[in-house]
Phi, psi and omega in degrees: 000314180302319178301314177299314181298313176301320174296322175292318173298315185295321183287317175301318185298322178288322176301311182296313185296316180301316182291319180294321177299320187270351180297141169291337176222089184310309183310308179303315182295316175305316184294318180301312185290326185290321175295323179297323178279355179055051179246120176297155186297323182295324180296310176298326174294325178290322180293326177275356184056050172228164170304142177293341175294336182290316175300312181304311186298320177295309182295332180256022177056032172271349168246152177298158181309136179296145174281177186303320182298314182296318184295323181294315175305320183293307181298313177298326182287325178295316180292318180302313186288318177303311182302325176283346174263012181104359177071025191290315183302300182307322181297310182301307188295322186290338183280351181257142175290160176303323179226121181270118179243110182239088179042214185270001184289324185261114182275332182197144179211128177209158169255142182285156177276337176218156183290144171236159175271163180293328177297310185296319184293306182307311173301324182294334183247007172078030178263144174252124187291115185250346176212149178053048176290350180282355179249016187285351180267357179300156184267143170232155186237008176175188182212155168225131182260124191231135174282103191299323179289314178298322179300314181298311193278318186273319192265129184284163175316309183304328182270327180304327188289340174286000171300337182296330180083237186268336180204144181291345182275068178219177175264126172262111183253119180259121180265150181059039184276347183065249176248005164093000181302298185300328181294313184286329178292324178295320178297319186297316181297320180269003179061026172289140181221085175284170177290328182195143170249124180245125181270105183261130179087037181293140182292173182297340183281355179081182183290147185291138181297325185289334181284327173294318182293323173302316183299322180295311180292315182287342185068049175241110179308132181241123179231164192221151175234109184284126180066221175089148181269138178304310178297331176290319174304313183292326177299316188293320182293314186293335180288329179271346186255356190295000000 
């Protein structure tokens, strides 16, 4: 058990460090991971034994990008704090492969280089929030584009959870969703709670009232895009996740 936990920590640590090193904006990527671990700046600073302003300066590009040694200290601190809190985040991240491939149901899956709000994301792809707009300031860290019918028909509940990719705080975009009822029912049944659901290609009658009701009850922001070309959607998504 100890060896498995150690390997999980090392794997996730390398993934985080690698993303920070390769990121065009290391500060925003540090901020993204800190948010994903749900760790305040002050707590991270205390673990690293530095002033909170140091973390803030890195995240807001007031300091030059950190070197390998500083990145390692940041990653080690994130993992250490999570361990003290029971290791829940590391466990969740380690259960997902670097790239999830789920038959033809998943059209595209990406993690953002920096955190976005639901509101910012929906605006960038031309989606209109139709339920739980009060949660539009919630943070998301990536997206998954899903062929709604293939996912519902082909994927068992144990596989559906992998639609999340690296984190549940992401956008699930269902294409060919029509009015969205089946997609939202599937999420409720499988107990999936994404940061936002976007229905792409909604019919002229608009989003189904039951779909909206499920979103309201489950606390999931629900947005829709009427009609629209899938290639254009993917193009828009790639431009914001670059």
